[in-house]
SENUKE-73872 format. One line per 10 residues: number of its first residue (from 1); for each residue y, z, x of C-alpha. Coordinates in Angstrom, 2 decimals. Each point is the difference from the previous one (the first is absolute). Layout:
N
NUM) Y:Z:X ~ ...
REM end
This chain:
677
1) 97.97:82.94:95.15 ~ -2.62:0.45:2.10 ~ -2.72:1.59:-0.93 ~ -3.13:2.54:2.49 ~ -1.94:-3.67:0.55 ~ 3.00:-1.63:1.29 ~ 0.22:-2.38:-3.04 ~ 2.83:-0.71:-1.57 ~ 0.66:2.05:-3.34 ~ 2.29:-0.38:-2.65
11) 3.53:1.27:0.56 ~ 1.64:3.20:-1.22 ~ 2.62:0.28:-2.57 ~ 1.36:3.74:-0.78 ~ 3.08:1.10:-1.65 ~ 2.36:2.17:1.91 ~ 2.29:1.13:-2.73 ~ 1.88:-3.58:-1.03 ~ -1.46:-1.70:3.54 ~ -2.66:-1.83:-0.04
21) -2.00:0.25:3.51 ~ -2.83:-2.50:1.04 ~ -1.77:0.08:2.53 ~ -1.78:-3.53:1.02 ~ -2.00:-0.12:3.49 ~ 2.38:0.82:2.83 ~ 2.99:-0.35:-2.59 ~ 1.33:2.45:-2.09 ~ 2.99:-0.57:-2.44 ~ 2.76:1.91:-1.82
31) 1.39:-1.47:-3.65 ~ 2.27:2.16:-1.45 ~ 2.88:-0.46:-2.53 ~ 3.74:0.22:1.52 ~ 2.88:-0.22:-2.13 ~ -0.44:-1.80:-3.73 ~ -2.04:-3.12:-0.11 ~ -0.90:0.10:3.82 ~ -2.86:0.81:2.01 ~ -0.25:0.49:3.60
41) -3.39:-0.98:1.99 ~ -0.64:0.82:3.60 ~ -3.44:-0.99:1.91 ~ -0.90:1.49:3.72 ~ -3.10:-0.11:2.32 ~ 0.23:4.30:-0.63 ~ 2.37:2.29:-1.89 ~ 2.94:-1.33:-1.67 ~ 2.65:1.18:1.67 ~ 3.27:1.28:-1.51
51) 2.09:0.12:3.43 ~ 0.54:-3.46:0.67 ~ 3.49:-1.83:-0.32 ~ 0.85:-2.13:-2.87 ~ 1.83:-0.93:-2.59 ~ -0.86:1.89:-3.04 ~ 1.53:3.37:-1.05 ~ -1.24:2.59:-2.24 ~ -1.05:-1.38:-2.95 ~ 1.77:0.59:-3.42
61) -2.41:1.30:-2.88 ~ -2.47:-2.60:-1.29 ~ 0.13:-1.48:-3.33 ~ -0.93:2.56:-2.87 ~ -3.35:-0.39:-1.20 ~ -1.45:-1.66:3.82 ~ -3.28:0.81:0.10 ~ -3.33:-0.44:2.64 ~ -3.33:-1.48:-2.03 ~ -3.59:-0.31:1.64
71) -2.55:-2.28:-1.64 ~ -2.93:-1.36:1.71 ~ 0.73:-1.31:4.02 ~ 3.62:-0.21:-1.12 ~ 3.25:2.02:-0.35 ~ 2.97:-0.67:-1.91 ~ 3.46:1.59:0.56 ~ 2.73:-0.63:-2.27 ~ 3.87:0.64:0.58 ~ 2.43:-1.20:-2.54
81) -0.20:-3.86:-0.23 ~ -2.36:-0.11:2.89 ~ -3.69:0.64:0.46 ~ -2.22:-0.05:3.20 ~ -3.57:-0.66:-0.22 ~ -2.69:0.49:3.09 ~ -2.83:-1.16:-0.56 ~ -3.27:-0.63:2.32 ~ 0.33:-3.65:1.55 ~ -3.90:-1.67:-0.71
91) 0.18:-2.76:2.44 ~ 0.13:2.31:3.09 ~ -2.52:-1.01:2.05 ~ -2.19:3.49:0.60 ~ -0.39:0.17:3.59 ~ 3.81:0.23:0.28 ~ 0.32:3.07:-2.52 ~ 2.20:0.65:-3.26 ~ 3.06:-1.47:-0.76 ~ 2.34:0.61:-2.80
101) 2.28:-2.07:-2.05 ~ 3.18:0.65:-1.23 ~ 1.98:-1.75:-2.64 ~ 3.10:0.83:-2.24 ~ 0.84:-0.92:-3.42 ~ 2.22:0.36:-2.91 ~ -1.39:3.35:-1.34 ~ 2.25:-1.38:-3.53 ~ -1.56:-3.55:-0.32 ~ -2.28:-0.07:2.28
111) 1.37:-2.97:2.29 ~ -1.11:-0.39:3.52 ~ 2.59:0.49:2.45 ~ -1.60:0.16:3.32 ~ -3.23:0.38:1.12 ~ -1.46:0.72:3.67 ~ -2.16:-2.86:1.13 ~ -2.78:-1.06:2.94 ~ 0.84:-2.75:1.99 ~ -3.58:-1.07:1.35
121) -3.24:0.24:-3.25 ~ -1.40:3.21:1.20 ~ 1.82:1.11:3.56 ~ 2.86:2.02:0.27 ~ 0.87:1.05:-2.98 ~ 3.65:-0.21:-1.19 ~ 1.35:2.84:2.83 ~ -0.92:-1.00:3.25 ~ -0.27:2.53:2.75 ~ -0.07:-1.51:3.92
131) -0.17:1.91:3.21 ~ 3.14:-0.93:2.18 ~ 1.13:2.34:2.21 ~ 0.95:3.52:-0.48 ~ 0.03:-0.84:-3.94 ~ -1.40:-2.06:-2.01 ~ 1.49:-3.32:-1.87 ~ -0.26:-0.28:-3.38 ~ -0.01:-2.92:-2.79 ~ 0.05:0.45:-4.02
141) 0.13:-3.01:-1.81 ~ 0.81:-0.10:-3.91 ~ -0.91:-3.34:-2.32 ~ 3.27:-1.64:-0.71 ~ 0.65:-1.84:-3.35 ~ 0.75:-4.22:0.66 ~ 3.63:0.48:-1.37 ~ 0.63:3.66:0.96 ~ 3.38:0.40:1.84 ~ 0.91:2.22:2.21
151) 3.10:1.64:1.05 ~ 1.93:3.19:2.25 ~ -1.69:0.15:3.46 ~ 3.04:0.35:1.53 ~ 2.36:-2.70:1.26 ~ -1.72:-3.10:1.65 ~ 1.75:-3.30:1.09 ~ -2.16:-2.49:-1.79 ~ 2.34:-0.96:-2.90 ~ -2.47:0.57:-2.65
161) 0.28:2.81:-2.74 ~ -3.48:0.39:-1.08 ~ -1.85:0.90:3.06 ~ -3.31:-2.14:-0.81 ~ -1.45:-2.13:2.43 ~ 1.48:1.75:2.33 ~ -1.39:2.25:3.02 ~ 2.58:2.88:0.79 ~ -0.16:1.49:3.14 ~ 0.29:4.34:-0.29
171) 1.75:0.79:3.28 ~ 4.14:0.35:0.13 ~ 1.40:-3.41:1.84 ~ 3.91:-0.78:0.19 ~ 0.21:-1.89:-3.75 ~ -3.10:1.04:-1.35 ~ -0.46:3.21:-1.44 ~ -3.22:1.37:-0.64 ~ 0.21:2.41:-3.58 ~ -3.36:-0.12:-1.25
181) 0.82:0.19:-3.87 ~ -1.38:-3.07:-2.01 ~ 0.95:-0.77:-3.55 ~ -2.05:-1.54:-1.47 ~ 0.24:-2.57:-3.17 ~ -2.99:1.60:-1.57 ~ 1.97:3.00:-0.86 ~ -1.06:2.31:2.82 ~ 1.39:1.20:3.00 ~ -1.62:1.20:3.79
191) 0.79:1.86:2.86 ~ -1.77:-0.78:2.88 ~ 1.13:3.88:1.31 ~ -0.74:-1.24:3.28 ~ 2.28:-0.07:3.45 ~ -2.99:-1.81:1.82 ~ 1.24:-4.00:1.91 ~ -2.74:-2.43:-2.61 ~ 0.55:-2.85:-2.24 ~ -0.17:-0.40:-3.61
201) -0.96:-3.46:-1.19 ~ 0.68:-0.67:-3.56 ~ -2.18:-2.80:-0.81 ~ -0.19:-1.83:-3.51 ~ -3.97:1.38:0.37 ~ 1.10:3.75:1.46 ~ 2.16:2.31:1.10 ~ -1.25:1.67:3.81 ~ 1.52:2.83:1.59 ~ -0.73:0.42:3.75
211) 0.57:2.94:2.23 ~ -0.74:-0.48:3.71 ~ -0.25:3.39:0.48 ~ 0.17:2.82:-2.48 ~ -1.95:3.78:-1.01 ~ 0.01:-0.75:-3.49 ~ 0.55:-2.37:-3.00 ~ 2.42:1.09:-1.99 ~ 1.77:-2.14:-2.96 ~ 1.78:0.96:-3.24
221) -0.23:-1.94:-3.03 ~ 1.96:0.07:-2.95 ~ -0.11:-1.99:-3.87 ~ 3.57:-0.36:-1.42 ~ 0.84:-2.27:-3.15 ~ 2.93:-1.56:2.08 ~ 1.03:-0.62:3.53 ~ 2.77:2.01:-0.50 ~ -2.57:3.16:-1.33 ~ -2.12:-1.04:3.12
231) 2.69:0.35:2.78 ~ 1.80:3.58:-1.64 ~ -3.73:1.52:0.03 ~ -0.65:-1.11:3.51 ~ 3.39:1.09:1.03 ~ -1.70:3.40:-1.56 ~ -2.11:0.15:1.90 ~ 1.29:-1.04:3.65 ~ 3.75:1.34:-0.25 ~ 3.18:-1.19:-1.73
241) 3.07:-1.61:1.84 ~ 2.58:2.54:1.01 ~ 3.10:-0.49:-1.81 ~ 2.39:-2.30:1.43 ~ 3.39:0.87:0.94 ~ 2.39:-1.62:-1.96 ~ 2.11:-1.31:2.55 ~ -3.00:-2.19:1.13 ~ 0.42:-2.30:-2.96 ~ 2.84:-1.45:1.68
251) 0.19:-2.55:2.74 ~ -1.26:0.55:3.73 ~ 1.31:-2.17:2.56 ~ -1.69:-0.51:3.31 ~ -0.42:-2.81:2.54 ~ -2.24:0.11:3.32 ~ 2.19:2.41:1.80 ~ 3.64:1.11:0.37 ~ 0.43:0.26:3.72 ~ 2.26:3.49:-0.24
261) 1.85:2.60:-2.29 ~ 3.50:-1.98:0.02 ~ -1.95:-3.28:-1.08 ~ -1.97:1.72:-2.93 ~ 3.08:1.48:-1.31 ~ 1.82:-2.63:0.20 ~ -2.98:-2.03:-2.26 ~ 0.89:2.76:-2.56 ~ 3.47:0.07:-0.18 ~ 0.53:-3.68:-0.43
271) -2.93:0.34:-2.81 ~ 1.69:2.51:-2.16 ~ 3.34:0.18:1.74 ~ 1.23:-3.56:0.74 ~ -1.57:-1.37:-2.63 ~ -1.01:2.44:-2.89 ~ -3.30:-0.76:-0.20 ~ -2.92:2.66:-0.98 ~ -1.98:1.42:2.42 ~ -2.58:3.34:-0.46
281) -1.93:-0.26:3.67 ~ 0.84:-1.58:3.50 ~ -3.00:0.04:2.30 ~ -0.32:0.48:3.72 ~ -3.30:-1.79:1.36 ~ -2.07:0.52:2.83 ~ 1.43:0.49:3.97 ~ 2.54:2.26:-1.02 ~ -1.44:2.52:2.29 ~ -0.28:0.00:3.72
291) -4.34:0.06:-0.05 ~ -2.46:0.12:-2.70 ~ -0.50:3.40:-0.98 ~ 3.16:1.49:1.08 ~ 1.25:-0.35:-4.29 ~ 3.30:0.73:0.87 ~ 3.31:-2.64:0.35 ~ 0.27:-1.40:3.76 ~ 3.45:1.54:0.72 ~ 1.66:-2.71:1.75
301) 0.12:-2.21:-3.30 ~ 0.10:2.36:-2.11 ~ 2.19:2.49:1.57 ~ 0.62:2.74:-3.38 ~ -2.70:-0.72:-3.46 ~ 1.41:2.84:-1.30 ~ 3.18:-1.77:-0.53 ~ -1.31:-3.06:-0.62 ~ -1.79:1.60:-3.32 ~ 2.90:1.90:-0.95
311) 2.04:-3.12:-0.16 ~ -3.00:-1.99:-1.57 ~ -0.25:3.06:-2.39 ~ 3.73:-0.28:-0.95 ~ -0.23:-3.72:-1.18 ~ -3.63:0.93:-2.04 ~ -2.11:-1.65:2.05 ~ -2.88:1.30:1.48 ~ -1.98:-0.49:3.12 ~ -3.59:-0.63:1.00
321) -1.10:-0.21:3.33 ~ -3.44:-1.70:1.00 ~ -2.65:2.04:2.35 ~ -3.66:0.01:0.66 ~ -3.18:1.74:0.85 ~ 0.40:-1.80:3.37 ~ 0.48:1.97:3.35 ~ 0.90:-1.32:3.44 ~ -2.01:2.23:2.95 ~ 3.77:0.31:1.50
331) 1.61:1.76:-2.66 ~ 0.36:3.42:-0.20 ~ -2.06:0.45:-2.89 ~ -3.14:-1.24:1.21 ~ -1.04:2.63:2.89 ~ -0.05:2.73:-3.10 ~ -1.91:-2.53:-2.30 ~ -2.39:-0.69:2.15 ~ -0.84:3.54:1.43 ~ -0.31:1.30:-3.47
341) -3.17:-3.18:-1.01 ~ 3.09:-1.35:-2.99 ~ -0.19:-3.79:1.15 ~ -2.52:-2.13:-1.65 ~ -2.88:-0.62:2.88 ~ -2.18:-2.64:0.91 ~ -3.56:-0.32:-0.89 ~ -0.89:-0.66:4.03 ~ 1.84:3.28:0.88 ~ 3.77:1.33:0.47
351) 3.19:-1.51:-1.92 ~ -0.11:-3.21:-1.99 ~ 2.80:-2.23:1.10 ~ 1.61:-2.54:-1.74 ~ 2.50:-2.97:1.06 ~ 3.43:-0.42:-0.94 ~ 3.77:-0.54:0.96 ~ 2.31:3.13:0.90 ~ 3.63:0.60:0.36 ~ 0.57:-0.32:3.98
361) -3.16:-2.40:0.71 ~ 0.11:-3.51:0.62 ~ -4.04:-0.14:-0.27 ~ -2.22:1.38:-2.64 ~ -0.97:3.49:0.64 ~ -2.80:2.23:-1.50 ~ 0.51:2.60:-1.63 ~ -2.24:2.95:-2.05 ~ -0.09:0.50:-3.57 ~ 0.71:3.44:-1.66
371) -3.10:1.05:-1.79 ~ 1.26:0.07:-3.84 ~ -3.64:1.50:-0.98 ~ 0.70:3.40:1.75 ~ 2.43:2.45:-1.75 ~ 1.46:0.93:3.31 ~ 0.90:-3.09:1.22 ~ 1.64:-0.48:-2.92 ~ 1.97:3.14:0.00 ~ 1.54:-1.28:3.78
381) 0.66:-3.01:-0.50 ~ 1.97:1.23:-3.06 ~ 1.52:2.55:1.88 ~ 1.60:-2.82:1.96 ~ 1.27:-2.16:-3.05 ~ 1.57:3.43:-0.92 ~ 1.46:0.71:3.17 ~ 1.01:-3.69:0.61 ~ 0.88:-2.07:-3.36 ~ -0.34:2.63:-3.15
391) 2.74:2.98:1.60 ~ 2.08:-3.34:0.90 ~ 0.24:-0.96:-3.44 ~ -1.98:-2.56:-0.32 ~ -1.12:-0.52:-3.66 ~ -3.19:-1.91:-0.01 ~ -2.38:-0.67:2.57 ~ -2.25:-4.14:0.86 ~ -2.96:0.96:0.76 ~ -0.63:-3.56:1.66
401) -3.51:-1.00:1.76 ~ -1.70:2.42:-2.00 ~ -3.46:-1.62:-0.56 ~ 0.03:1.33:2.95 ~ 0.87:-3.23:1.99 ~ -2.41:0.21:2.91 ~ 0.27:-3.54:2.09 ~ -2.34:-0.79:1.32 ~ -2.86:2.99:-1.20 ~ -2.35:-0.69:-3.14
411) -0.39:3.35:-2.52 ~ -3.39:0.56:1.83 ~ 1.70:0.33:3.48 ~ 1.70:3.45:-1.56 ~ -1.17:3.31:-0.57 ~ 1.96:2.20:-2.43 ~ 0.19:3.80:-0.82 ~ -1.74:-1.31:-3.37 ~ -2.46:-1.46:1.68 ~ -0.93:-3.68:1.34
421) 2.94:-2.87:0.18 ~ -3.01:-1.72:-2.75 ~ -0.47:2.71:-2.20 ~ 3.25:1.48:-0.05 ~ 2.72:-2.68:0.58 ~ 1.34:-0.89:-2.86 ~ 1.51:3.08:-1.07 ~ 2.43:0.03:2.90 ~ 2.98:-1.58:-1.88 ~ -0.60:2.78:-2.54
431) 0.23:3.24:1.96 ~ 2.41:-1.61:2.32 ~ 1.97:-0.16:-3.23 ~ -0.70:3.51:-1.07 ~ 1.78:1.38:3.57 ~ 3.18:-1.19:-1.62 ~ -0.28:0.75:-3.96 ~ -1.01:3.80:1.57 ~ 2.73:0.42:2.13 ~ 2.53:-1.02:-2.03
441) -1.50:2.10:-2.48 ~ 0.18:2.82:1.97 ~ 3.36:-0.58:1.09 ~ 1.18:0.20:-4.05 ~ 1.04:-4.05:0.63 ~ -0.28:-3.49:-2.50 ~ -2.82:-2.18:1.71 ~ -0.48:-3.96:-0.41 ~ -1.98:-1.24:3.30 ~ -0.33:-3.76:1.31
451) -3.28:-0.56:0.64 ~ -2.48:-3.56:1.19 ~ -3.19:1.09:-1.15 ~ -1.37:2.61:-2.80 ~ -3.66:1.59:-1.22 ~ -1.03:1.40:-3.16 ~ 2.28:2.77:-0.69 ~ 3.19:-0.66:2.12 ~ 2.03:-0.34:-3.04 ~ 0.23:3.74:-0.33
461) 1.89:0.05:3.50 ~ 3.03:-2.07:-1.43 ~ -1.21:-3.15:1.98 ~ 2.16:-3.39:-0.55 ~ -3.04:-2.69:0.87 ~ 1.52:-2.99:1.72 ~ -1.70:-3.23:0.37 ~ 0.44:-0.03:3.80 ~ 1.04:-2.60:2.37 ~ -0.68:-3.09:-2.48
471) 1.34:-3.83:1.44 ~ 3.40:-1.06:-1.07 ~ -2.12:-2.63:-2.25 ~ -0.37:-1.33:-3.33 ~ -3.25:0.67:-0.21 ~ 0.51:3.05:0.88 ~ 2.33:1.29:-2.27 ~ -2.32:-1.26:-2.61 ~ -3.04:2.17:0.96 ~ 2.58:3.37:-0.34
481) 0.12:-0.63:-3.32 ~ -3.66:1.06:-1.05 ~ -0.47:1.96:3.55 ~ 2.70:2.52:-1.67 ~ -1.73:0.09:-3.65 ~ -3.27:1.26:1.37 ~ 1.51:2.55:2.31 ~ 1.50:1.07:-3.91 ~ -3.42:-0.29:-1.09 ~ -1.59:1.65:3.12
491) 2.47:3.30:-0.56 ~ 2.67:-0.99:2.19 ~ 3.50:-0.32:-1.87 ~ 2.79:-0.26:2.14 ~ -0.48:-3.39:1.73 ~ 2.04:-2.27:1.69 ~ 0.14:-2.96:2.47 ~ 2.09:-1.28:2.74 ~ 2.46:-2.27:-1.82 ~ 0.47:-3.44:1.50
501) -3.19:0.71:2.33 ~ -0.53:2.28:2.83 ~ -1.16:-2.97:2.60 ~ 2.55:-2.92:-0.03 ~ 3.22:-1.59:-2.38 ~ 2.69:-1.47:2.30 ~ 3.49:1.15:-2.20 ~ 1.38:-2.97:0.47 ~ -3.39:-2.08:-1.40 ~ 1.14:-1.26:-3.33
511) -3.54:0.10:-0.91 ~ -0.62:3.87:0.90 ~ 2.88:1.02:-1.72 ~ -1.44:-1.49:-2.95 ~ -2.98:1.81:0.70 ~ 1.93:3.22:0.73 ~ 1.76:-0.49:-3.24 ~ -2.82:-0.19:-2.22 ~ -1.99:3.06:1.82 ~ 3.05:1.91:-0.58
521) 0.36:-0.45:-3.67 ~ -3.79:1.33:0.12 ~ 0.94:2.80:1.94 ~ 2.46:0.93:-2.91 ~ -2.72:0.40:-1.93 ~ -2.49:1.72:2.12 ~ -0.38:3.59:-0.02 ~ 1.73:0.80:3.06 ~ 2.73:-2.85:0.63 ~ 0.36:-0.56:3.78
531) 1.25:-2.45:2.35 ~ -2.17:-0.26:3.62 ~ -0.78:-2.73:2.61 ~ 1.45:-1.14:3.54 ~ 2.05:-3.45:-0.33 ~ -0.44:-1.01:3.60 ~ -2.63:-1.99:0.85 ~ -1.00:-0.24:3.61 ~ 1.26:3.96:0.36 ~ -3.74:1.97:-0.22
541) -0.43:2.89:-2.19 ~ 1.47:2.38:3.04 ~ 3.55:-2.52:0.18 ~ 3.26:0.76:-2.34 ~ -1.15:-2.49:-3.25 ~ 2.28:-1.90:-1.20 ~ 3.13:0.70:-3.19 ~ -1.84:1.11:-2.77 ~ 2.42:1.09:-2.35 ~ 0.79:-0.97:-3.97
551) 3.04:-1.84:2.13 ~ -1.70:-1.47:2.67 ~ -1.36:-3.63:-2.06 ~ 3.02:-1.54:-1.05 ~ 2.03:0.43:-2.50 ~ -1.91:-1.36:-3.01 ~ -2.71:2.18:0.99 ~ 1.88:3.23:0.15 ~ 1.39:-0.87:-3.51 ~ -3.14:0.25:-1.89
561) -1.17:2.67:2.62 ~ 3.01:2.18:-1.40 ~ -0.79:-0.54:-3.42 ~ -3.36:0.97:0.46 ~ 1.11:3.18:1.78 ~ 1.76:1.39:-3.68 ~ -2.69:-1.87:-1.89 ~ -2.21:2.81:1.77 ~ 2.53:3.20:-0.69 ~ -0.11:-0.88:-3.44
571) -2.89:0.38:-0.46 ~ -0.43:2.79:1.88 ~ -0.43:2.60:-2.89 ~ -2.65:-2.22:-1.54 ~ -2.00:0.17:3.24 ~ 0.73:3.66:0.29 ~ -1.87:0.52:-3.02 ~ -2.83:-2.15:1.01 ~ -0.16:2.40:3.04 ~ -0.02:2.95:-1.75
581) -3.08:-1.35:-1.98 ~ -2.12:-0.93:3.23 ~ 0.43:3.26:1.39 ~ -0.72:1.42:-3.78 ~ -3.17:-2.56:-0.44 ~ -0.59:-2.26:3.21 ~ 1.18:-2.86:-2.26 ~ 1.38:-2.40:2.28 ~ 3.34:-1.69:-0.91 ~ -0.74:-3.11:1.59
591) -3.48:-1.32:-1.58 ~ -1.62:-3.03:-1.47 ~ 0.15:-0.48:-3.38 ~ -3.03:0.18:-1.37 ~ 0.46:4.06:0.91 ~ 2.91:0.06:-3.09 ~ -2.00:-3.02:-2.00 ~ -4.21:0.42:0.69 ~ -0.45:-0.90:-3.26 ~ 1.24:-3.53:0.26
601) -2.60:-2.18:2.33 ~ 2.85:-2.41:1.61 ~ 2.26:3.04:1.24 ~ -2.81:0.63:2.65 ~ 0.07:-3.47:1.81 ~ 3.84:-0.04:1.14 ~ 0.10:0.59:3.74 ~ 3.73:-0.44:0.91 ~ 1.73:1.82:-2.64 ~ 0.04:3.61:-0.98
611) 1.20:3.08:-2.21 ~ 2.71:2.24:1.49 ~ -0.69:2.76:-2.52 ~ -0.49:-0.93:-3.24 ~ 3.07:-1.93:-1.45 ~ 0.53:-2.37:3.38 ~ -1.77:-3.24:0.88 ~ 0.30:-1.05:3.41 ~ -0.52:-3.51:1.13 ~ 0.50:-0.90:3.43
621) 1.08:-3.47:1.62 ~ -2.86:-0.28:2.62 ~ 0.68:-4.35:0.80 ~ 2.66:-1.25:1.86 ~ 2.36:-2.34:-1.85 ~ -1.50:1.53:-3.36 ~ 2.46:-0.04:-3.06 ~ -2.29:1.01:-2.43 ~ -3.25:1.47:-0.19 ~ -2.57:0.99:-3.19
631) -0.32:3.77:-1.17 ~ -2.06:1.22:-2.59 ~ 1.43:2.60:-2.21 ~ -2.88:2.39:-1.30 ~ -1.16:0.01:-3.07 ~ 0.41:3.20:-2.13 ~ 3.95:0.37:0.24 ~ 3.72:-2.86:-0.59 ~ 1.36:-0.57:3.40 ~ 4.00:-0.80:0.74
641) 0.60:-2.60:3.19 ~ 2.72:1.85:1.49 ~ 1.57:-3.17:1.73 ~ 0.89:-1.61:-3.37 ~ -0.90:2.87:-2.79 ~ -2.61:-2.36:-2.31 ~ -2.93:1.98:-1.71 ~ -3.47:-0.65:0.75 ~ -2.99:1.05:-1.40 ~ -2.65:1.29:1.83
651) -3.89:-1.43:0.36 ~ 1.68:-3.99:1.93 ~ 0.93:-1.32:3.25 ~ 3.46:-0.95:0.36 ~ 2.14:-2.02:2.37 ~ 3.01:1.60:1.71 ~ 2.88:-0.40:1.88 ~ 0.28:0.93:2.91 ~ 3.10:-1.10:2.26 ~ -0.09:0.89:3.35
661) 2.90:2.99:-1.15 ~ -2.88:2.21:-2.30 ~ -3.57:0.31:-0.28 ~ -1.30:-0.01:-3.91 ~ 0.21:3.36:-1.10 ~ -1.30:1.14:-3.98 ~ 0.93:2.84:-1.76 ~ -1.86:1.47:-2.87 ~ 1.39:-0.32:-3.49 ~ 1.06:3.11:-1.79
671) 0.14:2.16:3.12 ~ 2.92:0.86:1.94 ~ 1.56:-1.97:2.25 ~ -1.41:0.87:3.75 ~ 3.47:-1.15:1.59 ~ 1.81:2.78:-2.42 ~ 1.49:-3.27:-1.68
REM end
């Protein structure tokens, strides 16, 4: 505080029930228990607000015996396994006023977990506010242990499982998804409960979180004995995944573009009736509409959607349709949306316009965006989606371009109903998915929604995240394995990729056929099994694409692909059990080995293998020409190699055969065969 003489006084620390309230100079903080073993910290240059948008739900009860105590110049809040100490920072320069330093430790052992740290010897302190436009910028730094490993944080394409040494943008981009929940090898989880655009720097010395514009600091820390406990605690405060319909565990067939109702039905008939292959979902990609914003089928190429969905249903197949939040000013929807203030605004005034292709235009067009942070805008778009698709038998929606895609704009150029783009843009994909979840639920329909982007809490709305428009290369394929594992650790359990990659891939090329086979094998052991991509080099995203059915890559590849289609069908009862557990607890079905074997130090090392549920160890082959690979078998269990039946003790690295026909799989010994054998 500042005393009557204008000098820096001592910080004020007081209790508000079990919450610790701090005033230090201009800064106010509120620190309170939030669920078992968790503590939430908020800070602002003024009163603490409860109305800001974030991911945290109303808290579960704290651990029994939670207590707040005060000693000279410091306060300690203990909630179960987690203890926070707030103390005056003695290094403060008097002219700048007092500040308070926060540190977290295990309450039972005293082991340090994380602590705020200043990034300069005297000033600024650990929480740095900088005047910048309408809202201040903020950064907060925490000391890192040199060997600390940091996981989660959404989906990124750098190819690493441990993010240490990386700087990650806190922004939504095609292929990179910002979900700001971090799981540390030191035994804590950390949620940056702030939708602002910024970055997180993960060096060997510190973790620094930066928000480019925000009214308030807000983060949550939880202590856990195991990674599983931490992931489940996060789900309890940010929301558990919506239940996954059983049909979503089957095979999803997709290609760049089915040009007509006749072409889509022909593909489904050939797959199911002609070849007798399992098929759960067939997907219709973009540009099947008259214009962006019409949210319906073009009647020229799609003359009878009701008859189409009825025939697919008779085949046991559900139709998923791509929809975007973009609106062409020439569409019928544009006028009412614009007049109602339901479109994303531009910081310079008027409506923000992105550039993309559209049906009926040879040149790129300028497109507005429905403001998903506005409840009235969500209701208006849902009304269109229901009329144009859901009421005509479409089972599921694919929310493409939902970052949102804003080429050539940047978030700072946008204004949402929820606030300036820099302060709230990361919320957009979650609120967009919320629209569909709430609409489908109100209509009495089960729901699962494919999305290209997500934020903390998106899992509550029945999303399946896919990894975006990745290229058809071995390098991109290798990056998908850790990307999917980190998405799961960040609370998004339903995840998939474009098998074979989206951009590129010539079906007649032997090299691509090998890549496609290896990617398909991996896809069969992902939570969602989905083939997609355009296969005609030079056609462009607006073109018709090339053949992308399982029989499109030659007879040798086809034999391997259909074997894995059938393996997946046999695995579905096991996957259904994992899906139920994910909905109940937040534990992702696909997870790094250390989640189930945290006491084995070597289980924290593998980047390119994982567990699918507790009993199936999957080791994808991600290098061309490989016919074997090493696999680490976690200690604490014995394992049976599926291809040979040999039993191996855990705690060792083995060389596993990996002919093109299969990838290495190991079953936990002594449990029921997940394939039903």
